[in-house]
N, C-alpha and C positions, 0 to 999 in steps of 0.2 A: 962420522961421515956426513951427517946433516949439517953440523957447524961448519965444516970445510966447504960444503956446497954453498951455504949461505954467504960465507966470506968471499967465495969466488964470484958470486953474482952481484955483490954490492956495488953501488956507484956506477953502474953501466948506463949508458945512454941508449936510446932506441937504435942508433946506428951501431953501437957496440954489440948489441944483442943480435942484430941482423947479420953482422959479420960472424958471430958465434954460431948461429943456427944453420948457416950455409954449410958448415962442415960436419954436422951431426950424423949425416948419412952419406954413404959413398955413392949413392945414386940420387939424381935429381928427381926421378920418378920411380916409384916402387909400388906397383899395384897390388896392394894388400891392405886389409883392415885390421889385422891382428895387433900390430904394434900400437896404432893410434887408439884402438878400442881399449887396450890394456891400460893406457894412461888415462883415458876418458873415464874408466870405471874407478880409478883412484880419485880423480877430481870430482866426479858426480856418481857416487855409488847408487843413489836413488834416481838418477836421471836428472833432466832439467825440468824447471817448473814453468817454462814458456812454450808457446805453440810453435811448431816448425813448419815453414812453407819452403820446400826444396824445389829448385829450378834447374833442370838440365836441358841441353840442346846444343846443336852445333853453332847456331847464331841466335841472337835475340835474348840471351839469358840476362845480360846486364841491363838492357832496356826494360825488360819485363820486371826484373827485381826492383828497379827504381820506381817504376809505375805503381807497383803494388805498395811499396814502402811509402810513397808519397801520398797515396789515397789513405792509407792507414794513419798517417801523421795528421792529415787534415781532419780525420775523424776523432782525433784525440787519443789514439792508441800509442803507447810507448813502444817504439819499433827499432829493432836492430836489423842491420843489413850487412851481410858478409859477402864480399865480392873479390874477384881477382882477375888478372894481376892489377896492381896499381899503376897509374900513369906517372905521377909526379912525386907523391909522398906515400910512404908505407901505411900511414894512418888512414888513407882512403879506404883501405880494405874493410875497416870496421866503422860503420856508420851508426850513430845513436840519434834517432829522431832527426835525421837529415844532416848531422854534423859529424865530421871525422873525430874519432876518439882522441882525447888529449894524451900527450906523452906520459903523464903521470900514471894514468889509468893503464896504459899499455905496458909500462915498465912493471907495475904491480902484477899484471897478468903474466908477463915473462917469468917473473920470479915464482909465481904460483905453479905454472906449467913445469918449470925446471925442477921444483921440489917434488912434483908428482911423477915426473919422467924417470927419475933415478938414473939408470944406465941404459934405458930403452932408446935405441936409435929412432929418430923421426926425420922424415923428409921435411923440406922447407914448408910445403903446403900443409902437411899434417900438423906441424907446429902452429901454423897460422890458424887452422881450424880450431885447435884447442884454445888459442888465445881468444878467438871470437867467443867461444862458449864461456870462458872465464869473464871476459869483459861484459857480455850481455847479462850474465847472471849477477855480477856485482852491481850493475847499473839498473837492475830490476825491470828489464824489458818484459813486455807482455807477449810479444810475437817476434820471431827472428826469421827473416827472409834470407835464405841461404842459397847462394849461387854455387852450383857444382863446378868443380874445376876441370875434370877430365872424365868423360864418360858418365858414369852413374853407379853402376853396381859395385865397383871396387874403389870409388872415389871416397876420400875421407869423410865428406859430408854425410855419407850413407850410414855412418854409425848412429845418426839421429833418425828417429821415426817421424816421417813427415805426416802432418795432419792433412796437408794437401800437397800433391806432387804436380809439377808442371813440366811438360816437354815442349819446348818452343819450336824446334825444327830439327831435321836430321839430314845431314849430307856428309860427304867424305871429308874427314879431317882426322888427324892423330891416328892414321891407319896402322901405324906400327904397334899401337897399344889396343886399339878398339876393334880391329878387323878391317878388311879391305872391301867390304860390301856395305851398302846402307842397311841391309837387314841385320847384319851382325852388330852394327853400331846402334841400331834401334833397340836391340835387346839389351845392350850394355846400358843405355840411358833409361830404360824401363826399370832398371833395378832399384830406382828410388821410390817406386810405387809400393804402397802397403795394402794389405787385405782389408776390404770393407771401407777404404778411404778413397776420396776422389783423386783421379789422375787426369789433368787437363791436357788435351792434345791440340797443339797449334798447327798441326800438319793438315793441309787441305785433303790429302788422300793418305791416310795412315796405312802402313804396310800390314798385310794380313798376319805376318809373323808377330808383329807387335801386338795387334789386337787379340790374337790367340793366346799370346803369353799373358796379357793382362787379364783376360777372361779366366785362364787357369789359376791365376793368383787371386781370383775373386775380388778384383779391383773395380771400383765404380768409374767407368770410362766417361769422360766429359769431352766430347768431340766438338771442335770448332765447326760451325755451320750445321750442326745436328742439335746440340743442346744449347748453344748460344752462337751469336753471330755479330759481325760488324759490317756496317755499310756506309760508305762515303757518300756525302751529299752530292747532288748534281753540280753544285757550284764548286765543290772541292775544297770548301773552307771549314767543314766540320763533319761529324759522323754520328751514326745512331747505333745503339746497342740493343740487342733483343735476346731474351731467354724466355723460358716458360714462366718465369715469375717476375720479370723485370724488363721494362722498355724505357730507354732514355734517348732523347733527341737532342740535337745541337750541342754535342760534346766537342770540346776543343781537340784539335789534332795533337797527338802526342809528339812532343819535341818539334812541333810545327811541321810534321811530316805525315804523309799518308803511306800507301803501299803496305809493306810488311809491318811498319810500326802500328797500323790499325789491328793487325793480328795480336801483336804484343799487348796492345791496349785492351783488346777484348778478353785476353787471357787474364789480365790484371783485374779487370772489373768483375769477371766471373769468380776469381779467387775471393775478392771482397764480398761478393754476393753470397758465397758459400761459407763466409766467416761470421755469420750473424750471431753466433754464440759468443764471439769475442767483442764485436762492436757493431752497431747499426749505423752504417755510413749513409748519410743522406745524399740526395742528388747533387747538392752544392758541394758536399765533401768530395764526391767523385769528380765533378767538374773542376774544382780547385786543385785536387791532387794531380789530375792529368795535366793541367795547365802549369803547375809549379815544378813538375818533375824535370830534372836536368841531369845530363850525363855527359861526361867528356869523351871525345874520341869516337863518337858515332855520328857521322855526317855533321860534325860540329863546325858550324859557320862562325869564324871569328873575325871576319872582315868582309866588307863589300867595297867594290870599286877600288882596287880589284877584289874579287872573291878570293878568300883563303879558307880552305876546307881541311879539317883533320878527320881521319878515320882509321880505325885499327883493322880494317878489312884485310884478311890474309888467307881466306879460302874462297873457293869458286862462288858459292852462294852470296857471301858477303861482298865480294868484288863486283858481282853482277848487280846487286842492290846499289852499291856505290856508283857504279857506272850510270845507272838510271837516274840517280839523284843528281849527279853532276851534269848529265845531259839536259836536265830540266832547268838549269840555272841560265840566266839571261846575260851572257857575256859575249862580246863580239871579237875578242882578241884570241890569243893562243892559250892552250892549257899546258902548264908546266907541272910535271909530277915528280915529287921527291919520294923515293921508295926504297925500302929495305925489308927483307923477310928472313926468317929462319930457314935453314936448309932442309928441315924436315916437312916443309910445306910444298904444295904442288905449284911451285913458282912459275914455271912455263905456262901452265894452264891458266893460272890467275892473270898473268900479264897479257895473255892472248885475248882475254875478255875485254880488257880496258884499253889495250893499245890503239884501237881504231880512233879513239877520241883524244889521244895524247899527242901533242905537238913536240914536246921536248922532255926528255928524261934526265933526272939527276939521281943516279944510283949511289947508295951509301952502304958502307960495310957495317956489320954488327959484330962486336967482339964476342968471344966465347966459342965453345965447341960447336954449338948449334947454329951459330950465326953464318949467314952467307956473306961473301965478300962482294964489293961493288963490281969486281970483274965477273963473278958468278952471275950476278943480277944482270949485268950488261949482256952477257952471252945468252941468258934466258930470254930477254926482250927481243934480241936480234933474231933468235930462233922463232919466237912466237909471232914476230911481225913478218916473217918470211922474206919477201924481196922488196918491201916497202922501204924507202929511205928513212933514216932515223937520225934525230938530233939527240945525242946522248953524251953525258959527262959522268965521271966517276969520282967519288969522294971517300975519304977514309972514315968520315963520321957524319951523322945526320945533321948536326948543327951547322957545320960548315957548308953542307949541301944547301940547307935552308937559307942561310945568309946570302950565298951566291945567287940563289933563285930569286930572292927578294930584290936583289939589285937589278935583275933583268925584267921585273914586272912593269907593266903599264896599268893604268886604271881600267883598261878594257879586258885585261887577262884574268885567268883563274889559276891559282896555285893550289895544288892538291898534294897533301902529305898523307901517305897511307902505307899500310903494311903492318909490321910488327909493333907491339906495344912498346918495345925498346926504342924504336925510331920516333913514334909519336910522343912517347913520354919524355925522351931526351930533349926534343925541341920545345915542348910545352914547359919543361923545367927552366929553360933558358930564354923563353920568348920575351920576357920583360926587358931583357938586355939587348934585344935585336930590334933595330929601327925598322919600321915598316911604312909602306904608303898608306895614307888614310884619305 
């Protein structure tokens, strides 16, 4: 049986493997840890020999993971980062000291996981998590920053015991799997916390049910604005961090942004502060790490005059943050929005938040069972805008919508691409081929 398995997996490219793992489980999402833990125990019977930082939250996971990883890298720590989904290339999910894993290492990991899997069915995300573990172990990372995919308690990442857990934010999202109240969702995310280990909370006002749960689990609660804090300077060009053991001034704004990103940055600095057994990061390491951190698709400004902004905002909290960011840009023309979302999101509520600042909509369809059509999106924005007149066009795909929008831009306008990772990723994948105003 083993020889046949090896013969079946030889000579596959990363693209071949991705096609293959798409069909291993009949469900895209299957909230259970039994299958993935079974394979993990074959791969790592004695566990992993690197420290785990697990990050859950409705929004801010990716930014926080990148900030933590960037500071660790500056301090000389060999760091792995696992994130999802990817925007342009699958390899983005597996970062080794700031670089995407190379195909060769990834293919070796696919073959290793496949041998360990046997006949156990795995979802796409479960397989990816195991790939990350194999890659990080093979490359000798000292710490792995692991972004939780969905929830926390039953997410595949939770087979790993976090030395430090982080919960960035909690709001309504993925309600079909996590519950339809913020309290239920909070408990799901708190599942990544471990007894006698720190759990950092980026919520301004944590829910009582969450704190009670963590207290019962004997978790060390590290609450923002209680154990550590961030404060923007009066000039708005830097910020300060303060905890019971560390005070830092004149820190660079994370991703050149303030607002919620300061919360994410404070969480990152606190993680580093609590990781002195791994590495003693200097003030310069922290400043350089904050400055060099980069992430695609989060208020990503790729052009000025006209402004062109990309963001994967697809729930109410992230769309509100995006609305505030775009409203702060200095443009005098119109705002054109290219948008597409999955049908399991609160599309009408999301679009209602940002509609008042949008002058023209370019709705695009997303293929697949979960994707909304441009017609669905158009109807949602019409409902959310109520009786206000709307300029709206519909497209079968995101790239065509973007190309058409580019043609209508003047140097005084702002083009916003937001919504699903599928939309932002598709356009970024083809952006080099699309002429734009400069």
